[in-house]
C-alpha positions in Angstrom: 0.0 0.0 0.0 2.8 2.4 0.9 4.6 1.8 -2.4 1.4 2.3 -4.3 0.9 5.6 -2.5 4.4 6.7 -3.5 3.8 5.9 -7.2 0.4 7.6 -7.1 2.0 10.8 -5.6 4.7 10.7 -8.2 2.2 10.6 -11.0 0.2 13.3 -9.3 3.1 15.8 -9.5 4.2 14.6 -12.9 3.3 17.9 -14.6 5.7 19.7 -12.2 8.6 17.3 -12.5 11.3 19.4 -14.1 10.1 21.3 -17.2 9.3 18.3 -19.4 6.0 16.6 -19.0 6.1 12.8 -19.2 3.1 10.6 -19.9 4.5 8.1 -17.5 7.5 8.0 -15.2 7.0 4.4 -14.1 6.6 1.5 -16.6 6.2 -2.2 -16.0 7.4 -4.7 -18.6 6.5 -8.4 -18.5 9.3 -10.3 -20.4 9.1 -13.8 -21.8 11.5 -16.3 -20.2 13.7 -16.7 -23.3 14.0 -13.0 -24.4 17.5 -11.5 -24.3 16.6 -7.8 -24.1 13.5 -5.7 -23.3 12.8 -2.1 -24.2 10.8 0.6 -22.5 9.9 4.0 -24.0 9.0 7.2 -22.2 7.3 9.9 -24.2 7.5 13.6 -23.1 6.5 17.1 -24.2 7.8 20.5 -23.4 4.7 22.3 -22.3 6.4 25.4 -21.1 6.9 28.6 -23.0 10.7 28.3 -23.0 13.3 26.0 -24.6 14.3 23.0 -22.4 17.6 21.3 -22.7 18.4 17.7 -21.5 21.9 18.4 -20.1 22.5 14.8 -19.0 20.7 11.4 -18.8 22.0 8.2 -17.3 21.2 4.7 -16.3 22.0 3.6 -12.7 22.9 0.1 -14.0 25.4 -1.1 -16.6 22.8 -3.7 -17.7 20.5 -0.9 -19.1 21.4 1.4 -22.0 19.6 4.7 -22.3 19.2 6.9 -25.4 17.2 9.9 -26.5 15.4 9.5 -29.8 17.5 11.0 -32.7 20.0 12.3 -30.1 17.9 15.4 -29.7 18.6 17.3 -26.5 16.9 20.7 -27.0 13.1 21.1 -27.2 11.2 24.2 -28.1 7.8 24.9 -26.5 5.3 22.3 -27.7 8.0 19.9 -29.0 7.9 16.2 -28.0 10.5 13.6 -27.6 11.2 10.0 -26.4 13.6 8.3 -24.1 14.3 4.7 -24.8 15.7 2.2 -22.3 17.0 -1.2 -23.3 17.6 -3.7 -20.5 19.9 -6.7 -21.0 18.2 -9.6 -19.3 21.4 -11.6 -18.7 20.6 -14.2 -16.0 18.2 -12.0 -14.1 14.9 -13.4 -13.0 12.0 -12.2 -10.8 11.0 -8.5 -10.3 13.7 -5.9 -11.0 13.6 -2.1 -10.9 16.0 0.0 -13.0 16.3 3.7 -12.7 17.0 6.4 -15.3 18.1 9.8 -14.0 17.4 12.9 -16.1 19.0 16.3 -15.7 17.5 19.4 -17.3 19.0 22.8 -18.0 22.2 22.1 -16.1 20.6 20.7 -13.0 23.2 19.9 -10.2 24.7 16.4 -10.6 23.8 15.4 -7.1 20.1 16.1 -7.7 18.4 14.8 -11.0 15.5 16.8 -12.3 13.5 13.6 -12.3 13.9 9.8 -12.4 12.2 7.3 -14.6 11.6 3.7 -13.4 11.4 0.5 -15.4 10.1 -2.5 -13.6 10.9 -5.7 -15.4 9.0 -8.9 -14.5 11.1 -12.0 -15.6 9.7 -15.5 -15.1 11.4 -17.6 -12.5 11.6 -21.0 -14.1 13.7 -22.5 -11.3 12.7 -21.2 -7.9 14.9 -21.8 -4.8 13.3 -21.1 -1.5 15.2 -19.9 0.5 18.2 -19.0 -1.7 20.4 -18.6 1.4 20.6 -21.0 4.4 22.0 -19.5 7.6 23.4 -21.0 10.7 24.4 -19.1 13.8 28.0 -19.2 14.8 28.4 -21.6 17.8 24.7 -22.4 17.5 23.0 -25.6 16.3 24.2 -27.3 13.1 21.0 -29.0 12.2 20.3 -29.7 8.5 18.3 -27.1 6.6 16.5 -27.5 3.2 16.3 -25.4 0.0 13.1 -26.3 -1.8 13.5 -26.3 -5.6 10.4 -25.8 -7.7 10.3 -25.9 -11.5 7.8 -23.4 -13.1 8.4 -24.1 -16.8 5.9 -25.6 -19.3 8.4 -28.5 -19.7 9.9 -30.6 -16.9 13.3 -29.5 -15.7 15.6 -32.1 -14.2 18.5 -31.4 -11.8 21.6 -32.9 -13.4 24.3 -31.9 -10.9 24.8 -30.2 -7.5 28.2 -28.8 -6.5 29.3 -27.1 -3.3 32.2 -24.6 -3.3 33.2 -25.4 0.3 34.0 -28.6 2.2 32.5 -26.9 5.3 29.1 -28.1 4.2 27.6 -31.4 3.1 24.6 -31.5 0.6 22.1 -34.1 -0.5 19.6 -33.8 -3.3 16.2 -35.4 -2.8 13.7 -35.9 -5.6 10.1 -35.0 -4.7 8.7 -35.1 -8.2 11.1 -35.7 -11.1 11.3 -32.6 -13.3 9.0 -30.6 -11.0 10.2 -30.5 -7.4 13.4 -31.3 -5.4 14.8 -30.7 -2.0 18.5 -29.8 -1.3 19.4 -30.7 2.2 22.5 -28.9 3.5 24.4 -29.5 6.8 27.4 -27.6 8.1 30.3 -29.8 9.1 30.8 -27.6 12.1 29.5 -24.2 13.4 32.4 -23.1 15.6 33.9 -20.9 12.9 32.5 -18.8 10.0 31.9 -20.5 6.7 30.4 -19.7 3.3 29.5 -21.8 0.3 28.0 -21.4 -3.1 25.6 -24.2 -4.0 25.6 -24.5 -7.8 22.6 -26.2 -9.3 22.8 -27.4 -12.9 19.7 -28.5 -14.9 18.6 -29.6 -18.3 16.4 -26.5 -18.8 16.0 -25.8 -22.6 16.6 -22.0 -22.0 20.3 -21.6 -21.5 20.3 -18.6 -19.2 18.0 -20.3 -16.7 19.9 -23.6 -16.8 22.2 -22.9 -13.9 21.1 -21.4 -10.5 22.9 -20.7 -7.3 22.0 -21.0 -3.6 24.2 -20.1 -0.6 25.0 -21.5 2.8 26.6 -19.5 5.5 27.7 -19.9 9.1 27.9 -16.4 10.7 27.4 -14.4 13.8 23.7 -13.5 14.0 22.7 -9.9 13.7 21.5 -7.9 16.8 17.9 -8.1 15.5 18.2 -11.9 15.0 19.7 -12.4 18.4 16.9 -10.3 20.1 14.2 -12.2 18.2 15.6 -15.5 19.4 15.3 -14.6 23.1 
């Protein structure tokens, strides 16, 4: 609810964001699982009585390229333009927010005139829950489980599990072949910190989803965790 209120307020003051009026400053894109890039476009118009200059525009992430249509940076009263963002999907999955900062008429670099948000929804074909298993330092070293669920239209089989550290032992259990598995992980000891990457290899037909990673860690609990345990 709070997030929705923030978005609503942002849209409410849209006409006053800088001196260019955008039709939208927040866009959601639902991407197919096998797509490599997605594009979002933001239309705007100079509705003032003065020329407006885009002095700088930038993406806050190297995985998203930003461009202004035709490279045009100056807009006379009444002129319209478009900013295009292209997001490289890489191995991302789930819900991801990417930000574009826009500076108008030499706005200070520490304060963008406005920000545009692209929210990309990428299907999670192989879901690990939780992705990180945690044990308290000098606590109990009981086994914990990562549940692996396949959400593809085709079965996905786990072909290999590797652990980057000998500080943990792991065992894969099949619940439903191609659909559900359990990865049971046990620390060898909990008297010193340890960290491991659990690499999950599958036969998924979409290459970028084929390999997933989980984590196991033995560490000192945070103050909040320690207080909650009392």
